ZAZA-121438 format. One record per atom (N, C-alpha, C): residue number from 1; residue in one letter; atom name; x, y, z. Coordinates in nm, 3 decimals, padded with zeros to 5 digits. Example, Ala and Ser with C-alpha at 12.3 -4.5 7.8 and 13.67 -1.06 7.14 Angstrom:
<logus>
LOGU num residu atome      xx      yy      zz
LOGU   1      A     N  01.319 -00.569  00.780
LOGU   1      A    CA  01.230 -00.450  00.780
LOGU   1      A     C  01.320 -00.330  00.780
LOGU   2      S     N  01.285 -00.225  00.708
LOGU   2      S    CA  01.367 -00.106  00.714
LOGU   2      S     C  01.290  00.003  00.787
</logus>
This chain:
<logus>
LOGU num residu atome      xx      yy      zz
LOGU   1      M     N  16.955 -01.424  26.951
LOGU   1      M    CA  16.978 -01.393  27.091
LOGU   1      M     C  17.126 -01.398  27.125
LOGU   2      S     N  17.203 -01.484  27.059
LOGU   2      S    CA  17.345 -01.495  27.092
LOGU   2      S     C  17.421 -01.369  27.052
LOGU   3      E     N  17.378 -01.303  26.944
LOGU   3      E    CA  17.442 -01.176  26.906
LOGU   3      E     C  17.420 -01.071  27.014
LOGU   4      Y     N  17.301 -01.069  27.070
LOGU   4      Y    CA  17.272 -00.976  27.179
LOGU   4      Y     C  17.360 -01.007  27.300
LOGU   5      N     N  17.373 -01.134  27.333
LOGU   5      N    CA  17.458 -01.173  27.446
LOGU   5      N     C  17.604 -01.139  27.420
LOGU   6      E     N  17.650 -01.155  27.296
LOGU   6      E    CA  17.786 -01.119  27.260
LOGU   6      E     C  17.808 -00.969  27.274
LOGU   7      L     N  17.709 -00.891  27.232
LOGU   7      L    CA  17.718 -00.745  27.244
LOGU   7      L     C  17.723 -00.703  27.391
LOGU   8      I     N  17.641 -00.762  27.472
LOGU   8      I    CA  17.640 -00.732  27.615
LOGU   8      I     C  17.775 -00.771  27.677
LOGU   9      S     N  17.826 -00.886  27.640
LOGU   9      S    CA  17.955 -00.932  27.692
LOGU   9      S     C  18.068 -00.838  27.648
LOGU  10      W     N  18.066 -00.796  27.521
LOGU  10      W    CA  18.167 -00.701  27.470
LOGU  10      W     C  18.161 -00.571  27.548
LOGU  11      F     N  18.040 -00.519  27.567
LOGU  11      F    CA  18.025 -00.392  27.639
LOGU  11      F     C  18.073 -00.406  27.783
LOGU  12      A     N  18.041 -00.515  27.848
LOGU  12      A    CA  18.084 -00.536  27.987
LOGU  12      A     C  18.235 -00.543  27.998
LOGU  13      D     N  18.300 -00.596  27.895
LOGU  13      D    CA  18.446 -00.610  27.898
LOGU  13      D     C  18.521 -00.484  27.858
LOGU  14      T     N  18.459 -00.396  27.781
LOGU  14      T    CA  18.534 -00.283  27.723
LOGU  14      T     C  18.484 -00.144  27.760
LOGU  15      W     N  18.374 -00.132  27.830
LOGU  15      W    CA  18.316  00.001  27.850
LOGU  15      W     C  18.411  00.095  27.923
LOGU  16      H     N  18.489  00.044  28.019
LOGU  16      H    CA  18.581  00.130  28.093
LOGU  16      H     C  18.692  00.185  28.002
LOGU  17      V     N  18.734  00.105  27.904
LOGU  17      V    CA  18.835  00.152  27.809
LOGU  17      V     C  18.775  00.265  27.723
LOGU  18      W     N  18.649  00.251  27.687
LOGU  18      W    CA  18.583  00.355  27.607
LOGU  18      W     C  18.560  00.483  27.687
LOGU  19      V     N  18.534  00.471  27.816
LOGU  19      V    CA  18.523  00.590  27.901
LOGU  19      V     C  18.654  00.668  27.898
LOGU  20      V     N  18.765  00.597  27.914
LOGU  20      V    CA  18.897  00.661  27.911
LOGU  20      V     C  18.924  00.719  27.772
LOGU  21      T     N  18.893  00.644  27.668
LOGU  21      T    CA  18.915  00.689  27.530
LOGU  21      T     C  18.841  00.819  27.502
LOGU  22      I     N  18.714  00.823  27.534
LOGU  22      I    CA  18.633  00.943  27.507
LOGU  22      I     C  18.682  01.061  27.592
LOGU  23      T     N  18.716  01.035  27.717
LOGU  23      T    CA  18.767  01.141  27.803
LOGU  23      T     C  18.897  01.198  27.748
LOGU  24      L     N  18.985  01.112  27.700
LOGU  24      L    CA  19.111  01.159  27.642
LOGU  24      L     C  19.089  01.242  27.516
LOGU  25      I     N  18.993  01.203  27.434
LOGU  25      I    CA  18.963  01.280  27.313
LOGU  25      I     C  18.912  01.419  27.349
LOGU  26      V     N  18.820  01.425  27.444
LOGU  26      V    CA  18.767  01.556  27.487
LOGU  26      V     C  18.880  01.641  27.545
LOGU  27      A     N  18.962  01.582  27.630
LOGU  27      A    CA  19.074  01.657  27.690
LOGU  27      A     C  19.172  01.705  27.584
LOGU  28      A     N  19.199  01.623  27.484
LOGU  28      A    CA  19.293  01.661  27.378
LOGU  28      A     C  19.239  01.779  27.296
LOGU  29      V     N  19.111  01.776  27.266
LOGU  29      V    CA  19.051  01.886  27.190
LOGU  29      V     C  19.060  02.016  27.271
LOGU  30      I     N  19.024  02.009  27.397
LOGU  30      I    CA  19.030  02.129  27.482
LOGU  30      I     C  19.174  02.177  27.496
LOGU  31      D     N  19.267  02.085  27.518
LOGU  31      D    CA  19.408  02.122  27.532
LOGU  31      D     C  19.459  02.185  27.403
LOGU  32      G     N  19.418  02.132  27.290
LOGU  32      G    CA  19.459  02.188  27.162
LOGU  32      G     C  19.408  02.329  27.141
LOGU  33      L     N  19.289  02.356  27.190
LOGU  33      L    CA  19.229  02.489  27.173
LOGU  33      L     C  19.273  02.588  27.280
LOGU  34      Q     N  19.291  02.542  27.403
LOGU  34      Q    CA  19.316  02.633  27.515
LOGU  34      Q     C  19.452  02.617  27.582
LOGU  35      L     N  19.531  02.518  27.538
LOGU  35      L    CA  19.660  02.486  27.603
LOGU  35      L     C  19.644  02.459  27.752
LOGU  36      K     N  19.535  02.388  27.785
LOGU  36      K    CA  19.505  02.358  27.925
LOGU  36      K     C  19.408  02.241  27.930
LOGU  37      V     N  19.436  02.148  28.022
LOGU  37      V    CA  19.341  02.040  28.049
LOGU  37      V     C  19.271  02.078  28.179
LOGU  38      P     N  19.141  02.107  28.172
LOGU  38      P    CA  19.072  02.161  28.291
LOGU  38      P     C  19.049  02.057  28.401
LOGU  39      N     N  19.042  02.109  28.523
LOGU  39      N    CA  19.017  02.024  28.640
LOGU  39      N     C  18.881  01.954  28.633
LOGU  40      W     N  18.783  02.014  28.564
LOGU  40      W    CA  18.652  01.949  28.559
LOGU  40      W     C  18.657  01.819  28.478
LOGU  41      I     N  18.767  01.794  28.407
LOGU  41      I    CA  18.787  01.665  28.341
LOGU  41      I     C  18.874  01.574  28.427
LOGU  42      T     N  18.983  01.629  28.480
LOGU  42      T    CA  19.082  01.544  28.546
LOGU  42      T     C  19.037  01.488  28.680
LOGU  43      Y     N  18.984  01.573  28.767
LOGU  43      Y    CA  18.945  01.524  28.900
LOGU  43      Y     C  18.832  01.421  28.893
LOGU  44      P     N  18.725  01.447  28.817
LOGU  44      P    CA  18.622  01.343  28.805
LOGU  44      P     C  18.676  01.214  28.743
LOGU  45      M     N  18.771  01.227  28.649
LOGU  45      M    CA  18.828  01.106  28.589
LOGU  45      M     C  18.899  01.022  28.694
LOGU  46      I     N  18.976  01.086  28.779
LOGU  46      I    CA  19.047  01.013  28.885
LOGU  46      I     C  18.947  00.951  28.982
LOGU  47      L     N  18.852  01.030  29.030
LOGU  47      L    CA  18.756  00.980  29.129
LOGU  47      L     C  18.668  00.868  29.075
LOGU  48      T     N  18.622  00.881  28.951
LOGU  48      T    CA  18.538  00.775  28.894
LOGU  48      T     C  18.621  00.651  28.863
LOGU  49      G     N  18.750  00.669  28.833
LOGU  49      G    CA  18.838  00.553  28.815
LOGU  49      G     C  18.851  00.474  28.944
LOGU  50      W     N  18.864  00.545  29.055
LOGU  50      W    CA  18.870  00.476  29.184
LOGU  50      W     C  18.738  00.404  29.213
LOGU  51      A     N  18.626  00.472  29.186
LOGU  51      A    CA  18.495  00.411  29.209
LOGU  51      A     C  18.476  00.288  29.121
LOGU  52      Y     N  18.512  00.300  28.993
LOGU  52      Y    CA  18.503  00.185  28.903
LOGU  52      Y     C  18.583  00.067  28.960
LOGU  53      S     N  18.703  00.096  29.004
LOGU  53      S    CA  18.791 -00.011  29.053
LOGU  53      S     C  18.737 -00.079  29.178
LOGU  54      V     N  18.670 -00.002  29.263
LOGU  54      V    CA  18.615 -00.059  29.387
LOGU  54      V     C  18.487 -00.138  29.359
LOGU  55      F     N  18.400 -00.086  29.273
LOGU  55      F    CA  18.267 -00.144  29.259
LOGU  55      F     C  18.244 -00.229  29.134
LOGU  56      L     N  18.312 -00.198  29.024
LOGU  56      L    CA  18.276 -00.261  28.896
LOGU  56      L     C  18.389 -00.335  28.826
LOGU  57      S     N  18.508 -00.324  28.875
LOGU  57      S    CA  18.623 -00.387  28.808
LOGU  57      S     C  18.623 -00.538  28.829
LOGU  58      P     N  18.710 -00.608  28.756
LOGU  58      P    CA  18.723 -00.752  28.779
LOGU  58      P     C  18.774 -00.787  28.920
LOGU  59      Y     N  18.831 -00.689  28.989
LOGU  59      Y    CA  18.882 -00.709  29.125
LOGU  59      Y     C  18.817 -00.607  29.218
LOGU  60      P     N  18.689 -00.622  29.246
LOGU  60      P    CA  18.621 -00.520  29.328
LOGU  60      P     C  18.670 -00.520  29.473
LOGU  61      G     N  18.640 -00.409  29.539
LOGU  61      G    CA  18.677 -00.397  29.680
LOGU  61      G     C  18.815 -00.338  29.697
LOGU  62      W     N  18.879 -00.377  29.806
LOGU  62      W    CA  19.009 -00.320  29.840
LOGU  62      W     C  19.115 -00.351  29.737
LOGU  63      E     N  19.108 -00.469  29.678
LOGU  63      E    CA  19.208 -00.506  29.578
LOGU  63      E     C  19.198 -00.415  29.455
LOGU  64      G     N  19.077 -00.391  29.407
LOGU  64      G    CA  19.058 -00.300  29.295
LOGU  64      G     C  19.102 -00.159  29.329
LOGU  65      L     N  19.070 -00.114  29.450
LOGU  65      L    CA  19.113  00.020  29.492
LOGU  65      L     C  19.265  00.027  29.494
LOGU  66      W     N  19.330 -00.077  29.545
LOGU  66      W    CA  19.476 -00.079  29.548
LOGU  66      W     C  19.534 -00.068  29.407
LOGU  67      F     N  19.482 -00.148  29.313
LOGU  67      F    CA  19.529 -00.141  29.174
LOGU  67      F     C  19.509 -00.002  29.116
LOGU  68      S     N  19.396  00.060  29.148
LOGU  68      S    CA  19.366  00.193  29.098
LOGU  68      S     C  19.458  00.298  29.157
LOGU  69      L     N  19.483  00.289  29.287
LOGU  69      L    CA  19.574  00.384  29.352
LOGU  69      L     C  19.717  00.369  29.299
LOGU  70      V     N  19.759  00.246  29.276
LOGU  70      V    CA  19.892  00.224  29.216
LOGU  70      V     C  19.896  00.285  29.077
LOGU  71      G     N  19.792  00.264  28.998
LOGU  71      G    CA  19.785  00.323  28.864
LOGU  71      G     C  19.787  00.475  28.868
LOGU  72      T     N  19.715  00.532  28.964
LOGU  72      T    CA  19.715  00.677  28.981
LOGU  72      T     C  19.855  00.726  29.013
LOGU  73      A     N  19.923  00.655  29.103
LOGU  73      A    CA  20.060  00.692  29.140
LOGU  73      A     C  20.154  00.681  29.021
LOGU  74      V     N  20.139  00.577  28.941
LOGU  74      V    CA  20.221  00.562  28.820
LOGU  74      V     C  20.196  00.679  28.726
LOGU  75      G     N  20.068  00.712  28.703
LOGU  75      G    CA  20.034  00.825  28.617
LOGU  75      G     C  20.095  00.956  28.664
LOGU  76      L     N  20.094  00.977  28.794
LOGU  76      L    CA  20.157  01.097  28.849
LOGU  76      L     C  20.308  01.091  28.836
LOGU  77      A     N  20.365  00.977  28.871
LOGU  77      A    CA  20.510  00.964  28.877
LOGU  77      A     C  20.578  00.982  28.741
LOGU  78      V     N  20.515  00.937  28.635
LOGU  78      V    CA  20.581  00.944  28.505
LOGU  78      V     C  20.588  01.087  28.450
LOGU  79      L     N  20.494  01.172  28.489
LOGU  79      L    CA  20.492  01.308  28.435
LOGU  79      L     C  20.529  01.415  28.538
LOGU  80      L     N  20.528  01.381  28.665
LOGU  80      L    CA  20.557  01.479  28.769
LOGU  80      L     C  20.696  01.542  28.755
LOGU  81      P     N  20.800  01.468  28.718
LOGU  81      P    CA  20.930  01.533  28.702
LOGU  81      P     C  20.929  01.644  28.597
LOGU  82      A     N  20.862  01.620  28.485
LOGU  82      A    CA  20.853  01.724  28.381
LOGU  82      A     C  20.775  01.845  28.432
LOGU  83      Y     N  20.669  01.819  28.508
LOGU  83      Y    CA  20.592  01.929  28.566
LOGU  83      Y     C  20.675  02.007  28.667
LOGU  84      A     N  20.751  01.936  28.748
LOGU  84      A    CA  20.829  01.999  28.856
LOGU  84      A     C  20.930  02.100  28.803
LOGU  85      I     N  20.980  02.076  28.684
LOGU  85      I    CA  21.079  02.170  28.627
LOGU  85      I     C  21.016  02.263  28.525
LOGU  86      G     N  20.883  02.267  28.518
LOGU  86      G    CA  20.815  02.361  28.431
LOGU  86      G     C  20.797  02.316  28.289
LOGU  87      G     N  20.818  02.189  28.261
LOGU  87      G    CA  20.809  02.141  28.123
LOGU  87      G     C  20.673  02.089  28.085
LOGU  88      M     N  20.577  02.094  28.175
LOGU  88      M    CA  20.446  02.039  28.148
LOGU  88      M     C  20.345  02.101  28.243
LOGU  89      G     N  20.221  02.106  28.201
LOGU  89      G    CA  20.116  02.161  28.285
LOGU  89      G     C  20.061  02.058  28.383
LOGU  90      A     N  20.004  02.107  28.490
LOGU  90      A    CA  19.947  02.019  28.593
LOGU  90      A     C  19.831  01.938  28.538
LOGU  91      G     N  19.755  01.995  28.446
LOGU  91      G    CA  19.642  01.922  28.388
LOGU  91      G     C  19.686  01.796  28.315
LOGU  92      D     N  19.799  01.804  28.246
LOGU  92      D    CA  19.852  01.686  28.177
LOGU  92      D     C  19.887  01.576  28.277
LOGU  93      V     N  19.949  01.615  28.387
LOGU  93      V    CA  19.987  01.518  28.491
LOGU  93      V     C  19.862  01.454  28.549
LOGU  94      K     N  19.762  01.535  28.581
LOGU  94      K    CA  19.638  01.481  28.639
LOGU  94      K     C  19.562  01.394  28.539
LOGU  95      L     N  19.570  01.428  28.410
LOGU  95      L    CA  19.505  01.346  28.309
LOGU  95      L     C  19.569  01.206  28.304
LOGU  96      M     N  19.701  01.200  28.310
LOGU  96      M    CA  19.768  01.069  28.311
LOGU  96      M     C  19.736  00.994  28.441
LOGU  97      A     N  19.721  01.067  28.552
LOGU  97      A    CA  19.679  01.003  28.677
LOGU  97      A     C  19.539  00.944  28.662
LOGU  98      G     N  19.453  01.014  28.588
LOGU  98      G    CA  19.319  00.962  28.561
LOGU  98      G     C  19.322  00.835  28.479
LOGU  99      V     N  19.411  00.831  28.380
LOGU  99      V    CA  19.429  00.708  28.303
LOGU  99      V     C  19.470  00.595  28.398
LOGU 100      G     N  19.562  00.626  28.489
LOGU 100      G    CA  19.606  00.526  28.586
LOGU 100      G     C  19.496  00.478  28.678
LOGU 101      A     N  19.409  00.570  28.718
LOGU 101      A    CA  19.299  00.533  28.807
LOGU 101      A     C  19.206  00.431  28.741
LOGU 102      W     N  19.185  00.446  28.611
LOGU 102      W    CA  19.097  00.355  28.537
LOGU 102      W     C  19.168  00.231  28.486
LOGU 103      M     N  19.291  00.248  28.438
LOGU 103      M    CA  19.358  00.139  28.365
LOGU 103      M     C  19.466  00.069  28.447
LOGU 104      W     N  19.497  00.123  28.563
LOGU 104      W    CA  19.593  00.065  28.657
LOGU 104      W     C  19.736  00.080  28.607
LOGU 105      G     N  19.829  00.030  28.683
LOGU 105      G    CA  19.970  00.064  28.666
LOGU 105      G     C  20.038  00.021  28.538
LOGU 106      T     N  20.028 -00.105  28.503
LOGU 106      T    CA  20.103 -00.155  28.388
LOGU 106      T     C  20.057 -00.089  28.259
LOGU 107      V     N  19.928 -00.087  28.236
LOGU 107      V    CA  19.875 -00.024  28.114
LOGU 107      V     C  19.913  00.123  28.110
LOGU 108      T     N  19.905  00.190  28.223
LOGU 108      T    CA  19.939  00.332  28.229
LOGU 108      T     C  20.085  00.355  28.193
LOGU 109      F     N  20.173  00.272  28.246
LOGU 109      F    CA  20.315  00.289  28.215
LOGU 109      F     C  20.342  00.270  28.066
LOGU 110      Y     N  20.286  00.166  28.007
LOGU 110      Y    CA  20.308  00.142  27.864
LOGU 110      Y     C  20.241  00.250  27.778
LOGU 111      A     N  20.124  00.295  27.819
LOGU 111      A    CA  20.059  00.405  27.747
LOGU 111      A     C  20.145  00.531  27.753
LOGU 112      F     N  20.206  00.555  27.868
LOGU 112      F    CA  20.298  00.669  27.882
LOGU 112      F     C  20.416  00.654  27.786
LOGU 113      A     N  20.471  00.534  27.776
LOGU 113      A    CA  20.585  00.512  27.686
LOGU 113      A     C  20.548  00.543  27.541
LOGU 114      V     N  20.431  00.498  27.498
LOGU 114      V    CA  20.387  00.527  27.361
LOGU 114      V     C  20.359  00.677  27.347
LOGU 115      T     N  20.300  00.736  27.449
LOGU 115      T    CA  20.274  00.880  27.449
LOGU 115      T     C  20.403  00.960  27.433
LOGU 116      T     N  20.508  00.917  27.499
LOGU 116      T    CA  20.636  00.986  27.490
LOGU 116      T     C  20.688  00.983  27.347
LOGU 117      I     N  20.676  00.870  27.281
LOGU 117      I    CA  20.721  00.859  27.141
LOGU 117      I     C  20.636  00.948  27.052
LOGU 118      V     N  20.505  00.944  27.070
LOGU 118      V    CA  20.415  01.028  26.989
LOGU 118      V     C  20.446  01.175  27.014
LOGU 119      G     N  20.467  01.214  27.139
LOGU 119      G    CA  20.498  01.353  27.172
LOGU 119      G     C  20.628  01.398  27.109
LOGU 120      A     N  20.729  01.312  27.111
LOGU 120      A    CA  20.858  01.347  27.051
LOGU 120      A     C  20.845  01.366  26.900
LOGU 121      V     N  20.773  01.276  26.836
LOGU 121      V    CA  20.752  01.288  26.690
LOGU 121      V     C  20.674  01.415  26.659
LOGU 122      M     N  20.569  01.442  26.736
LOGU 122      M    CA  20.491  01.564  26.713
LOGU 122      M     C  20.575  01.688  26.733
LOGU 123      A     N  20.660  01.690  26.834
LOGU 123      A    CA  20.745  01.806  26.860
LOGU 123      A     C  20.841  01.829  26.743
LOGU 124      V     N  20.901  01.722  26.693
LOGU 124      V    CA  20.993  01.736  26.579
LOGU 124      V     C  20.918  01.785  26.456
LOGU 125      V     N  20.800  01.730  26.430
LOGU 125      V    CA  20.720  01.775  26.315
LOGU 125      V     C  20.683  01.922  26.330
LOGU 126      M     N  20.642  01.962  26.451
LOGU 126      M    CA  20.607  02.104  26.473
LOGU 126      M     C  20.727  02.195  26.446
LOGU 127      V     N  20.843  02.155  26.491
LOGU 127      V    CA  20.964  02.236  26.472
LOGU 127      V     C  20.999  02.244  26.323
LOGU 128      L     N  20.992  02.130  26.255
LOGU 128      L    CA  21.022  02.130  26.112
LOGU 128      L     C  20.919  02.210  26.033
LOGU 129      W     N  20.793  02.197  26.072
LOGU 129      W    CA  20.684  02.269  26.004
LOGU 129      W     C  20.704  02.420  26.013
LOGU 130      T     N  20.747  02.467  26.129
LOGU 130      T    CA  20.767  02.611  26.148
LOGU 130      T     C  20.906  02.657  26.102
LOGU 131      K     N  20.986  02.562  26.052
LOGU 131      K    CA  21.120  02.592  26.001
LOGU 131      K     C  21.206  02.665  26.105
LOGU 132      S     N  21.199  02.615  26.227
LOGU 132      S    CA  21.273  02.679  26.335
LOGU 132      S     C  21.364  02.577  26.406
LOGU 133      W     N  21.424  02.489  26.328
LOGU 133      W    CA  21.507  02.384  26.384
LOGU 133      W     C  21.622  02.440  26.468
LOGU 134      D     N  21.694  02.538  26.414
LOGU 134      D    CA  21.811  02.591  26.485
LOGU 134      D     C  21.771  02.654  26.619
LOGU 135      K     N  21.662  02.731  26.618
LOGU 135      K    CA  21.615  02.795  26.741
LOGU 135      K     C  21.579  02.690  26.846
LOGU 136      H     N  21.502  02.589  26.806
LOGU 136      H    CA  21.456  02.489  26.902
LOGU 136      H     C  21.568  02.394  26.943
LOGU 137      K     N  21.660  02.367  26.855
LOGU 137      K    CA  21.775  02.285  26.891
LOGU 137      K     C  21.856  02.356  27.000
LOGU 138      A     N  21.877  02.487  26.982
LOGU 138      A    CA  21.949  02.564  27.084
LOGU 138      A     C  21.872  02.567  27.216
LOGU 139      Q     N  21.739  02.584  27.209
LOGU 139      Q    CA  21.658  02.583  27.330
LOGU 139      Q     C  21.664  02.446  27.400
LOGU 140      F     N  21.656  02.340  27.321
LOGU 140      F    CA  21.661  02.205  27.377
LOGU 140      F     C  21.790  02.183  27.454
LOGU 141      W     N  21.903  02.214  27.392
LOGU 141      W    CA  22.031  02.192  27.459
LOGU 141      W     C  22.049  02.287  27.576
LOGU 142      G     N  21.990  02.406  27.567
LOGU 142      G    CA  21.993  02.498  27.682
LOGU 142      G     C  21.914  02.442  27.799
LOGU 143      I     N  21.800  02.382  27.771
LOGU 143      I    CA  21.719  02.321  27.877
LOGU 143      I     C  21.792  02.202  27.939
LOGU 144      V     N  21.851  02.118  27.854
LOGU 144      V    CA  21.929  02.004  27.905
LOGU 144      V     C  22.042  02.055  27.995
LOGU 145      N     N  22.110  02.159  27.950
LOGU 145      N    CA  22.219  02.216  28.030
LOGU 145      N     C  22.167  02.270  28.164
LOGU 146      E     N  22.051  02.335  28.162
LOGU 146      E    CA  21.992  02.385  28.287
LOGU 146      E     C  21.962  02.270  28.383
LOGU 147      I     N  21.904  02.162  28.331
LOGU 147      I    CA  21.869  02.048  28.415
LOGU 147      I     C  21.994  01.988  28.478
LOGU 148      V     N  22.099  01.978  28.399
LOGU 148      V    CA  22.224  01.918  28.448
LOGU 148      V     C  22.295  02.008  28.548
LOGU 149      T     N  22.292  02.139  28.525
LOGU 149      T    CA  22.370  02.229  28.610
LOGU 149      T     C  22.291  02.285  28.728
LOGU 150      V     N  22.165  02.323  28.706
LOGU 150      V    CA  22.087  02.389  28.812
LOGU 150      V     C  22.040  02.287  28.916
LOGU 151      K     N  21.977  02.181  28.872
LOGU 151      K    CA  21.933  02.068  28.956
LOGU 151      K     C  21.826  02.102  29.059
LOGU 152      D     N  21.796  02.226  29.084
LOGU 152      D    CA  21.692  02.264  29.181
LOGU 152      D     C  21.560  02.278  29.106
LOGU 153      P     N  21.462  02.190  29.133
LOGU 153      P    CA  21.335  02.195  29.059
LOGU 153      P     C  21.265  02.330  29.065
LOGU 154      E     N  21.270  02.397  29.181
LOGU 154      E    CA  21.204  02.527  29.192
LOGU 154      E     C  21.269  02.630  29.101
LOGU 155      K     N  21.401  02.633  29.099
LOGU 155      K    CA  21.473  02.726  29.012
LOGU 155      K     C  21.449  02.692  28.865
LOGU 156      L     N  21.449  02.563  28.833
LOGU 156      L    CA  21.421  02.521  28.695
LOGU 156      L     C  21.281  02.562  28.653
LOGU 157      A     N  21.184  02.551  28.745
LOGU 157      A    CA  21.047  02.594  28.714
LOGU 157      A     C  21.041  02.744  28.689
LOGU 158      E     N  21.115  02.823  28.767
LOGU 158      E    CA  21.121  02.967  28.746
LOGU 158      E     C  21.179  03.001  28.609
LOGU 159      I     N  21.288  02.934  28.574
LOGU 159      I    CA  21.352  02.957  28.444
LOGU 159      I     C  21.255  02.919  28.331
LOGU 160      A     N  21.186  02.806  28.347
LOGU 160      A    CA  21.090  02.762  28.246
LOGU 160      A     C  20.975  02.861  28.232
LOGU 161      A     N  20.927  02.916  28.343
LOGU 161      A    CA  20.818  03.014  28.338
LOGU 161      A     C  20.861  03.140  28.264
LOGU 162      E     N  20.986  03.181  28.284
LOGU 162      E    CA  21.038  03.298  28.212
LOGU 162      E     C  21.049  03.269  28.062
LOGU 163      R     N  21.084  03.147  28.026
LOGU 163      R    CA  21.105  03.109  27.886
LOGU 163      R     C  20.973  03.080  27.814
LOGU 164      K     N  20.870  03.041  27.885
LOGU 164      K    CA  20.745  02.993  27.827
LOGU 164      K     C  20.684  03.086  27.722
LOGU 165      P     N  20.678  03.218  27.743
LOGU 165      P    CA  20.615  03.303  27.642
LOGU 165      P     C  20.688  03.302  27.506
LOGU 166      R     N  20.813  03.263  27.505
LOGU 166      R    CA  20.891  03.262  27.381
LOGU 166      R     C  20.891  03.126  27.312
LOGU 167      M     N  20.829  03.027  27.373
LOGU 167      M    CA  20.836  02.891  27.321
LOGU 167      M     C  20.711  02.855  27.242
LOGU 168      F     N  20.729  02.765  27.149
LOGU 168      F    CA  20.620  02.706  27.074
LOGU 168      F     C  20.575  02.584  27.153
LOGU 169      L     N  20.458  02.590  27.216
LOGU 169      L    CA  20.415  02.489  27.311
LOGU 169      L     C  20.340  02.374  27.244
LOGU 170      L     N  20.364  02.255  27.294
LOGU 170      L    CA  20.294  02.136  27.249
LOGU 170      L     C  20.187  02.102  27.352
LOGU 171      P     N  20.059  02.111  27.315
LOGU 171      P    CA  19.954  02.071  27.409
LOGU 171      P     C  19.961  01.919  27.429
LOGU 172      Y     N  20.017  01.877  27.541
LOGU 172      Y    CA  20.053  01.737  27.562
LOGU 172      Y     C  19.932  01.645  27.573
LOGU 173      G     N  19.814  01.702  27.593
LOGU 173      G    CA  19.693  01.619  27.592
LOGU 173      G     C  19.671  01.550  27.459
LOGU 174      I     N  19.720  01.611  27.351
LOGU 174      I    CA  19.703  01.551  27.218
LOGU 174      I     C  19.789  01.426  27.202
LOGU 175      P     N  19.923  01.434  27.224
LOGU 175      P    CA  19.999  01.309  27.213
LOGU 175      P     C  19.958  01.206  27.320
LOGU 176      M     N  19.910  01.253  27.435
LOGU 176      M    CA  19.864  01.159  27.537
LOGU 176      M     C  19.743  01.081  27.487
LOGU 177      A     N  19.651  01.151  27.423
LOGU 177      A    CA  19.533  01.083  27.368
LOGU 177      A     C  19.573  00.988  27.255
LOGU 178      I     N  19.654  01.035  27.162
LOGU 178      I    CA  19.696  00.951  27.049
LOGU 178      I     C  19.775  00.830  27.099
LOGU 179      G     N  19.871  00.852  27.187
LOGU 179      G    CA  19.954  00.742  27.236
LOGU 179      G     C  19.875  00.641  27.317
LOGU 180      T     N  19.792  00.688  27.408
LOGU 180      T    CA  19.716  00.597  27.494
LOGU 180      T     C  19.611  00.520  27.415
LOGU 181      I     N  19.536  00.591  27.331
LOGU 181      I    CA  19.434  00.524  27.251
LOGU 181      I     C  19.500  00.429  27.151
LOGU 182      G     N  19.615  00.471  27.096
LOGU 182      G    CA  19.690  00.383  27.008
LOGU 182      G     C  19.735  00.256  27.079
LOGU 183      Y     N  19.779  00.271  27.203
LOGU 183      Y    CA  19.818  00.153  27.283
LOGU 183      Y     C  19.698  00.062  27.305
LOGU 184      F     N  19.584  00.122  27.340
LOGU 184      F    CA  19.461  00.043  27.358
LOGU 184      F     C  19.429 -00.035  27.230
LOGU 185      A     N  19.433  00.034  27.117
LOGU 185      A    CA  19.398 -00.028  26.989
LOGU 185      A     C  19.497 -00.139  26.953
LOGU 186      W     N  19.626 -00.112  26.972
LOGU 186      W    CA  19.729 -00.210  26.939
LOGU 186      W     C  19.708 -00.341  27.016
LOGU 187      H     N  19.662 -00.329  27.139
LOGU 187      H    CA  19.641 -00.447  27.223
LOGU 187      H     C  19.498 -00.497  27.221
LOGU 188      G     N  19.416 -00.442  27.132
LOGU 188      G    CA  19.279 -00.489  27.116
LOGU 188      G     C  19.191 -00.466  27.237
LOGU 189      M     N  19.223 -00.365  27.315
LOGU 189      M    CA  19.149 -00.342  27.439
LOGU 189      M     C  19.012 -00.279  27.416
LOGU 190      Q     N  18.989 -00.224  27.298
LOGU 190      Q    CA  18.860 -00.161  27.269
LOGU 190      Q     C  18.767 -00.254  27.194
LOGU 191      L     N  18.815 -00.372  27.163
LOGU 191      L    CA  18.735 -00.466  27.083
LOGU 191      L     C  18.662 -00.567  27.168
</logus>
């Protein structure tokens, strides 16, 4: 009977992490195939994260909702600048907001940090794999120069939209899933 109680206790402590994990895997697969994270994943993830925080979290009620809203804001804030200048899709931003809704602010910020490292490594590997280092190095420095000189997010988004068909795109849902799930695993949150 104690094994059953341990299993129930484990599930009660970790099920929300597994919901996020499975959602991220599904989103990463879709993003890898379609270069898009669909709204039918992101919006329900955000809304159910808020509901979880209000009704089922360790801090139910207004306190849980507050933690969830802060996490959602962190998820939006860390990726919104890249989206604003055309460097990322809206689905990726909403997916990170969904992580924030479920996992709250601190975990979301650290998961984002790991995601950034994973994304950078994946981008370098993709560039090396396609043997297009010089092309992408020139594009990278051109983008940095645009950000420094143009400074207008709307104009930067227009420039990015014009450049997009010529770029080798990284479906960011993949490094987001790897980085976030890796962060969960590193901290034993799924155990």
